[in-house]
C-alpha positions as CSV (number, residue, x, y, z in Angstrom):
1,M,194.8,139.7,127.7
2,L,192.3,137.3,129.2
3,N,193.5,133.6,129.0
4,N,194.7,132.2,132.2
5,V,191.9,132.3,134.9
6,V,192.1,131.0,138.4
7,A,189.3,130.7,140.7
8,V,190.2,130.9,144.5
9,V,188.1,129.1,147.2
10,L,188.4,128.8,150.9
11,E,186.7,126.1,153.1
12,E,183.7,126.1,153.5
13,I,183.2,126.7,149.8
14,H,180.0,128.4,148.6
15,P,179.1,126.3,145.6
16,F,177.0,129.0,143.6
17,E,179.7,131.6,143.7
18,L,182.3,129.0,142.6
19,G,179.8,127.9,140.0
20,V,179.7,131.5,138.5
21,A,183.4,131.4,137.8
22,C,183.3,127.9,136.3
23,E,180.3,128.8,134.0
24,V,181.8,131.9,132.7
25,F,185.5,130.9,132.3
26,G,185.6,127.1,132.7
27,L,183.6,125.7,129.7
28,D,184.8,125.0,126.2
29,R,182.5,127.0,124.0
30,S,184.9,126.9,121.0
31,G,182.1,125.3,118.9
32,D,180.4,128.6,119.0
33,G,183.5,130.5,118.1
34,L,184.0,131.8,121.6
35,P,187.3,131.9,123.5
36,V,188.6,129.0,125.6
37,Y,190.2,129.9,128.8
38,E,192.9,128.2,130.7
39,F,191.0,127.6,134.0
40,A,192.1,126.3,137.2
41,L,190.9,126.0,140.8
42,A,193.1,127.0,143.7
43,G,192.9,127.3,147.4
44,D,195.1,127.8,150.4
45,R,196.0,124.1,150.2
46,T,195.3,121.1,147.8
47,G,192.8,118.3,148.4
48,P,189.2,118.0,149.4
49,H,187.5,121.0,150.7
50,R,184.0,121.0,152.3
51,T,181.2,123.1,151.0
52,H,178.5,124.7,153.2
53,A,176.0,122.5,151.3
54,G,177.3,119.2,152.7
55,F,179.5,117.9,149.9
56,S,183.3,118.3,149.1
57,I,185.2,119.5,146.2
58,D,188.7,118.5,145.3
59,V,191.0,121.5,144.9
60,P,194.1,120.6,142.7
61,H,196.2,123.7,143.3
62,G,197.5,125.8,146.1
63,P,198.4,129.5,146.3
64,E,201.3,129.0,143.8
65,R,198.9,128.6,140.8
66,L,198.0,132.3,141.0
67,A,201.4,133.2,139.5
68,G,201.1,134.1,135.9
69,A,197.2,134.4,136.0
70,D,195.6,137.0,133.8
71,L,192.5,137.0,136.1
72,V,192.0,135.7,139.7
73,V,188.3,135.2,140.7
74,V,188.0,135.2,144.5
75,T,184.7,133.4,145.1
76,A,182.7,133.8,148.4
77,T,184.9,133.1,151.4
78,G,182.4,133.8,154.1
79,L,183.4,136.2,156.9
80,R,186.3,134.8,159.0
81,D,188.6,136.2,161.7
82,S,191.8,135.4,159.7
83,Y,192.9,134.6,156.2
84,P,195.7,132.2,155.0
85,P,198.9,134.3,154.9
86,A,200.2,132.4,151.8
87,L,197.0,133.0,149.8
88,V,196.9,136.8,150.8
89,E,200.5,137.2,149.6
90,A,199.9,135.3,146.4
91,L,197.1,137.6,145.6
92,R,199.3,140.7,146.2
93,A,201.9,139.1,143.9
94,A,199.4,138.3,141.2
95,V,198.2,141.9,141.0
96,G,201.7,143.1,141.2
97,G,202.6,140.9,138.3
98,G,199.8,142.5,136.1
99,A,196.8,140.2,137.0
100,R,193.3,141.5,137.5
101,V,191.2,140.3,140.5
102,L,187.4,139.9,140.7
103,S,185.7,139.1,143.9
104,I,182.2,137.7,144.4
105,C,180.2,138.4,147.4
106,S,182.3,138.0,150.6
107,G,185.3,137.3,148.6
108,A,185.9,141.1,148.9
109,F,187.1,140.5,152.4
110,L,190.1,138.5,151.2
111,L,191.0,141.4,148.8
112,G,190.7,143.7,151.7
113,E,193.1,141.5,153.7
114,A,195.6,141.7,150.9
115,G,195.4,145.5,150.9
116,L,193.9,145.5,147.4
117,L,190.9,147.7,148.3
118,D,192.9,150.4,149.9
119,G,192.2,153.7,148.0
120,R,189.6,152.1,145.9
121,R,185.9,152.0,145.9
122,S,184.4,148.5,146.4
123,T,181.2,146.5,147.1
124,T,180.0,143.2,148.5
125,H,176.7,141.7,149.5
126,W,174.6,144.3,151.0
127,R,174.4,142.3,154.3
128,H,178.2,142.5,154.7
129,A,178.8,146.0,153.5
130,A,179.0,147.7,156.8
131,E,181.4,145.1,158.1
132,L,183.6,145.5,155.1
133,A,183.8,149.2,155.7
134,R,184.5,148.7,159.4
135,R,187.5,146.2,158.8
136,Y,189.0,148.0,155.9
137,P,188.5,151.8,156.4
138,R,190.8,152.7,153.5
139,T,188.2,151.6,150.9
140,V,185.0,153.4,150.1
141,V,182.3,150.8,150.2
142,E,179.3,151.3,147.8
143,P,176.7,149.1,149.7
144,D,173.8,148.9,147.2
145,V,175.5,148.5,143.7
146,L,176.0,145.4,141.7
147,Y,179.7,145.7,141.1
148,V,182.5,148.2,141.1
149,D,185.3,148.3,138.6
150,E,188.5,149.9,139.9
151,D,190.8,148.3,137.5
152,P,192.6,146.0,138.1
153,V,190.3,145.2,141.1
154,I,186.6,144.4,140.5
155,T,184.3,143.6,143.4
156,S,180.7,142.5,143.1
157,A,177.8,141.8,145.3
158,G,176.2,138.4,146.0
159,T,175.0,135.5,143.7
160,A,173.9,136.9,140.3
161,A,175.9,140.1,140.6
162,G,179.0,137.9,140.2
163,I,177.7,136.9,136.7
164,D,177.2,140.5,135.9
165,A,180.8,141.5,136.9
166,C,182.3,138.5,135.1
167,L,180.5,139.5,131.8
168,H,181.3,143.0,132.2
169,L,185.1,142.2,132.3
170,V,184.7,139.9,129.4
171,R,182.9,142.7,127.5
172,R,185.6,145.2,128.3
173,L,188.5,143.0,127.4
174,Q,187.1,140.9,124.6
175,G,184.1,142.7,123.2
176,A,180.3,142.9,123.4
177,E,179.7,140.0,121.0
178,V,181.9,137.5,123.1
179,A,180.2,138.6,126.4
180,R,176.8,138.2,124.5
181,G,177.7,134.8,123.2
182,I,178.6,133.5,126.7
183,A,175.5,135.2,128.3
184,R,173.3,133.5,125.5
185,R,174.6,130.1,126.4
186,M,174.0,130.8,130.1
187,V,170.6,132.2,129.3
188,V,171.2,135.4,131.3
189,A,170.9,139.2,130.6
190,P,174.0,140.1,128.6
191,H,174.6,143.2,130.4
192,R,173.6,145.0,133.7
193,E,175.3,148.2,134.6
194,G,177.3,148.0,137.9
195,G,175.6,151.0,139.3
196,Q,172.2,149.4,139.3
197,A,170.8,148.6,142.8
198,Q,171.5,145.2,144.3
199,F,167.7,144.7,144.8
200,V,164.7,146.5,143.7
201,A,161.7,147.5,145.6
202,R,159.4,145.2,143.4
203,P,161.5,142.5,141.9
204,L,158.5,140.7,140.4
205,P,156.0,143.1,138.7
206,E,152.5,142.7,140.1
207,E,150.0,141.0,137.9
208,D,148.2,144.5,137.2
209,G,148.9,145.0,133.6
210,A,151.4,147.8,134.4
211,S,154.6,146.1,133.9
212,L,157.0,148.0,131.8
213,G,158.3,145.0,129.8
214,G,156.7,145.7,126.7
215,L,157.7,149.3,126.7
216,L,161.3,148.4,127.5
217,D,161.3,146.1,124.4
218,R,159.8,149.0,122.3
219,M,162.7,151.3,123.5
220,R,165.3,148.7,122.6
221,H,164.1,148.5,119.1
222,Q,163.8,152.3,118.7
223,L,167.1,153.6,120.3
224,D,167.5,156.1,117.5
225,R,164.3,157.9,118.7
226,E,164.4,160.8,121.2
227,W,162.5,159.5,124.3
228,T,161.5,161.7,127.1
229,V,160.1,160.8,130.5
230,E,156.9,162.6,129.5
231,Q,156.4,160.5,126.3
232,L,157.2,157.2,128.0
233,A,154.9,158.0,130.9
234,A,152.1,158.8,128.4
235,R,152.7,155.4,126.7
236,A,152.5,153.7,130.0
237,H,149.4,155.7,131.0
238,M,151.1,157.1,134.1
239,S,152.1,160.5,135.3
240,P,155.8,161.2,134.9
241,R,156.5,161.0,138.6
242,T,154.7,157.6,138.9
243,F,156.5,156.3,135.8
244,A,159.9,157.3,137.0
245,R,159.3,155.6,140.3
246,R,158.0,152.5,138.5
247,F,160.8,152.4,136.1
248,Q,163.2,152.5,139.0
249,Q,161.4,149.7,140.8
250,E,161.5,147.4,137.8
251,T,165.0,148.1,136.4
252,G,167.0,149.3,139.3
253,T,168.1,152.5,137.4
254,T,166.6,155.7,135.7
255,P,165.3,155.9,132.2
256,H,168.2,158.0,131.0
257,R,170.7,155.7,132.4
258,W,169.0,152.8,131.0
259,L,168.6,154.2,127.6
260,T,172.2,155.3,127.5
261,G,173.6,151.8,128.5
262,Q,171.4,150.2,125.8
263,R,172.7,152.7,123.2
264,V,176.2,152.0,124.1
265,L,175.6,148.2,123.7
266,L,174.2,148.8,120.3
267,A,177.1,151.0,119.3
268,Q,179.6,148.3,120.6
269,R,177.9,145.7,118.3
270,L,177.9,148.0,115.3
271,L,181.5,148.9,115.8
272,E,182.4,145.3,116.0
273,G,180.3,144.0,113.2
274,T,180.1,146.8,110.5
275,D,182.3,149.4,108.9
276,E,179.9,152.2,109.3
277,P,181.4,155.6,110.1
278,V,181.3,156.7,113.8
279,D,178.8,159.5,113.0
280,S,176.3,157.1,111.3
281,I,176.6,154.6,114.3
282,A,175.9,157.6,116.6
283,A,172.7,158.5,114.7
284,R,171.5,154.9,114.7
285,C,172.0,154.7,118.4
286,G,170.3,157.7,119.3
287,F,173.5,159.8,120.2
288,G,172.9,162.2,117.4
289,N,176.5,162.9,116.5
290,G,180.0,161.3,117.0
291,A,181.0,163.7,119.7
292,T,178.1,162.6,122.1
293,L,178.9,158.9,121.3
294,R,182.5,159.4,122.2
295,H,181.6,161.1,125.4
296,H,179.4,158.3,126.6
297,F,181.7,155.5,125.3
298,G,184.6,157.1,127.1
299,R,182.7,157.4,130.4
300,R,181.4,153.8,130.3
301,L,184.1,151.9,128.7
302,G,187.2,154.0,129.1
303,T,188.0,154.1,125.4
304,T,187.1,155.8,122.1
305,P,184.9,154.2,119.6
306,L,187.7,153.9,117.0
307,A,190.1,152.3,119.6
308,Y,187.3,149.9,120.4
309,R,186.8,149.0,116.7
310,R,190.5,148.4,116.2
311,T,190.5,146.0,119.1
312,F,187.3,144.1,118.5
313,A,186.2,144.5,114.7
314,G,185.8,141.2,113.1
315,G,185.1,139.4,116.4
316,W,182.8,136.6,116.9
317,Q,179.5,136.8,115.0
318,G,176.6,134.9,116.6
319,E,172.9,134.5,116.5
320,P,170.4,137.3,117.1
321,E,170.3,138.1,120.7
322,L,168.2,135.9,123.0
323,R,165.8,137.8,125.0
324,V,165.9,137.1,128.7
């Protein structure tokens, strides 16, 4: 269930992180056949709240609005000495009532204050990771990943990683095509794995003709092919060692993990939009057989291909994917 979504803010509001929640869950995209969420904004009190950018936002709801939410998105709160007790308790009660919570950037500290990180892995912006671990020693902080899904608690790093975490949750609960449709409207990448690095050593490829963009596109269109690092390195005119290092720099992950993620995404689309047998889909995606597909599907999505198909088959059908 993902219908009733509440974004939580504290003064001074961080507009970008709030905008992430509004953009993913607060827009009516029913004209594209996409879900419409019941979206609300809540804080520790109602009324005008300052932003750190010099303008104010009217917050219509207090902590009581969290009751009955399916998802509570805790936007960046900044680091502070204390957190409003009523909001902390409302968060605990929401999760106790079956809600999921998703924090963006420093919003993880409010989850920590509510005890929701205890016994779970978590992340936040890399600049705050050490402080999160110091304040809340019962969580295992992963300082350099995009997001961590410890259902029902999802934590994400700063800015764009919040988009990745929100789309990840939409994909898991409502299917790959819905997540792709929202991403298309936002003109963002439809999927980045949570385990990717928060930043890469060379975020913008040098203008030396050695960018891997063309090769990545070829790999996406030939996922049924058996790619090895040696083959890919030869196509890129690099040694395998240099290629592996360059791949990590440009994508934030390894060739094997990147390929597996792309193959799972293709399998999701085929399970949603076709009635092909699982073994046939596995072959088209480069997994070889159904058993291997089931293995990777289970590890990444926590379900089986057939269960996924039963849940999401016949879902939204959109235009071909926009390349971003």
